[in-house]
C-alpha positions in Angstrom: -49.3 -17.5 64.8 -47.9 -15.1 62.3 -49.4 -14.8 58.9 -46.3 -13.2 57.3 -44.6 -15.2 54.6 -40.8 -15.4 55.1 -38.7 -13.7 52.5 -37.2 -16.2 50.1 -33.5 -16.7 50.7 -31.2 -15.0 48.2 -29.1 -17.4 46.0 -25.6 -16.0 46.5 -23.7 -18.9 44.9 -21.3 -18.0 42.1 -22.5 -18.5 38.5 -19.8 -19.1 35.9 -18.8 -21.6 33.2 -16.7 -24.4 34.6 -13.8 -23.4 32.3 -14.0 -19.6 33.1 -10.5 -19.4 34.5 -9.0 -20.7 31.3 -11.5 -19.8 28.6 -12.8 -16.5 30.0 -14.0 -14.0 30.9 -10.6 -13.8 32.6 -9.3 -12.1 35.7 -6.3 -9.9 35.2 -4.2 -12.5 37.0 -5.2 -15.2 34.5 -4.7 -13.2 31.3 -1.6 -13.5 29.0 0.3 -10.3 29.8 1.8 -10.0 26.3 -1.5 -10.0 24.3 -2.2 -6.5 22.8 -5.3 -5.6 24.9 -7.0 -2.2 24.7 -6.9 -1.0 28.3 -10.2 0.6 29.4 -9.5 0.5 33.2 -11.9 -2.0 34.7 -11.9 -4.2 31.5 -9.4 -5.0 28.7 -10.6 -5.8 25.2 -8.6 -7.8 22.7 -8.8 -6.1 19.2 -10.1 -8.2 16.4 -11.1 -7.6 12.7 -14.5 -5.9 12.4 -14.8 -4.9 16.1 -15.8 -1.3 16.9 -15.7 0.0 20.4 -17.9 2.7 22.0 -17.6 4.1 25.5 -21.0 4.9 27.1 -20.8 8.1 29.2 -23.2 9.3 31.9 -24.6 12.7 30.9 -24.3 14.6 34.2 -21.0 13.2 35.6 -19.2 12.4 32.3 -18.3 9.1 33.9 -17.8 6.1 31.6 -20.5 3.6 32.7 -20.3 0.9 30.1 -18.3 -0.4 27.1 -20.2 -1.0 23.9 -18.8 -3.4 21.4 -20.2 -3.6 17.8 -19.4 -7.0 16.2 -20.9 -9.6 13.9 -24.0 -7.5 13.2 -24.6 -7.3 17.0 -23.9 -5.1 20.0 -22.4 -6.3 23.3 -22.5 -4.0 26.2 -20.3 -4.9 29.1 -20.1 -3.6 32.7 -17.7 -4.9 35.4 -18.8 -4.7 39.1 -17.1 -5.3 42.4 -18.3 -8.5 44.1 -17.6 -10.4 47.3 -14.7 -12.9 47.3 -16.7 -16.1 48.0 -20.3 -15.3 46.9 -21.8 -14.2 43.5 -24.1 -11.6 42.3 -25.6 -12.9 39.1 -28.4 -15.1 40.5 -29.8 -12.1 42.4 -29.2 -9.5 39.7 -30.9 -11.8 37.1 -34.1 -11.9 39.2 -34.0 -8.1 39.4 -33.6 -7.8 35.6 -36.6 -10.1 35.0 -38.7 -8.0 37.4 -37.7 -4.7 35.8 -38.5 -5.9 32.3 -41.9 -7.2 33.4 -42.7 -3.7 34.9 -41.9 -2.2 31.4 -44.4 -4.5 29.9 -41.9 -6.9 28.4 -41.5 -10.7 28.5 -38.6 -12.8 29.6 -37.4 -16.4 29.4 -34.7 -17.6 31.8 -32.7 -20.3 30.0 -29.3 -22.0 30.2 -26.8 -20.6 27.7 -23.0 -20.8 27.1 -22.2 -18.9 30.4 -25.0 -20.6 32.5 -28.4 -19.0 33.3 -29.3 -16.1 31.1 -32.3 -13.9 30.4 -33.8 -13.7 26.9 -36.0 -10.6 26.9 -38.5 -9.0 24.6 -38.5 -5.3 25.5 -41.1 -2.8 24.3 -39.5 0.2 22.6 -40.6 3.2 20.6 -38.9 3.7 17.3 -39.9 6.6 14.9 -43.1 7.1 16.9 -44.1 3.4 16.6 -44.2 0.7 19.2 -41.7 -2.1 18.5 -40.1 -5.0 20.4 -36.3 -5.3 21.0 -34.8 -8.7 21.6 -31.9 -8.8 24.1 -29.9 -11.4 26.0 -28.7 -10.6 29.5 -25.6 -12.7 30.5 -23.5 -12.7 33.6 -20.4 -14.3 35.0 -19.2 -14.2 38.6 -15.4 -14.1 38.8 -12.9 -13.6 41.7 -14.1 -10.4 43.5 -15.9 -9.2 40.4 -19.1 -9.7 38.3 -19.2 -9.1 34.6 -22.6 -8.3 33.0 -23.2 -8.4 29.3 -26.2 -7.3 27.2 -26.4 -8.8 23.7 -28.6 -7.4 21.0 -28.9 -7.6 17.2 -28.0 -10.7 15.2 -26.5 -12.5 18.2 -29.8 -12.4 20.1 -31.5 -14.5 17.4 -28.9 -16.0 15.1 -26.8 -18.9 16.5 -23.8 -18.2 14.2 -23.6 -14.6 15.2 -24.2 -15.6 18.9 -21.2 -17.9 18.8 -18.9 -15.0 17.6 -20.2 -12.6 20.2 -20.0 -15.2 23.0 -16.4 -15.7 22.0 -15.9 -11.9 22.3 -17.4 -11.9 25.8 -15.1 -14.7 26.7 -12.1 -12.7 25.6 -12.8 -9.8 28.1 -10.3 -9.4 30.9 -11.6 -7.8 34.1 -9.2 -5.7 36.2 -10.6 -5.5 39.7 -7.7 -3.8 41.3 -6.9 -3.9 45.1 -8.8 -0.9 46.2 -11.7 -1.7 48.6 -15.1 -1.4 46.9 -18.6 -2.2 48.1 -20.2 -5.1 46.1 -22.2 -3.9 43.1 -20.1 -0.8 42.7 -19.1 -0.3 39.0 -15.3 -0.9 38.6 -14.0 2.4 37.1 -13.8 2.5 33.3 -11.7 5.0 31.4 -10.7 6.1 27.9 -7.8 4.0 26.5 -4.3 5.5 26.5 -3.8 7.6 23.3 -0.5 5.9 22.5 -1.0 2.7 20.6 1.7 0.3 19.4 2.1 0.4 15.6 1.3 -3.3 15.2 -2.0 -2.9 17.2 -5.2 -2.1 15.4 -7.6 -0.8 18.1 -11.3 -0.8 17.6 -13.0 2.5 16.8 -13.8 4.8 19.7 -17.0 6.9 19.6 
């Protein structure tokens, strides 16, 4: 008789709000084509008052790897990934996030939020030479052939009113998967927005 314990089966079911296709985050095919989105390649962002946008660039490759959105005293980092058509990634990735934070000496709570299961994390950080704790919420939504991950920090991680505003911002994201074949978990390419902006559109600040 074997003493080996079988590996637990991965949960590959999709995780998303029941109203995702109408309330967001939306697929490109579901979005209103006349809304004045800022085109960042793999995602489109709807401008709103008080929203500032940052593109996070990988040092060595100069590749844009994430979009940072500063809003309502909070930060929302979003990353779109390719995913299988019929299965999801969030249940597996969520477990890996929990494991990684525990290795860093942090603490996590998995709870049900607006988008389904999410991870509330207390992450140890060093600020000005002193040890501190950063609170962050990791959220994820499985869409058609894509997965959108969000990391919420600042007021929206602890304040319900700010959380509601940032959750609405996450809902407004449009994911542009494209038709090119991509392995699951590959980052859908992000890019700088076009320099030409309609006069009636007020884009968020780029940094």
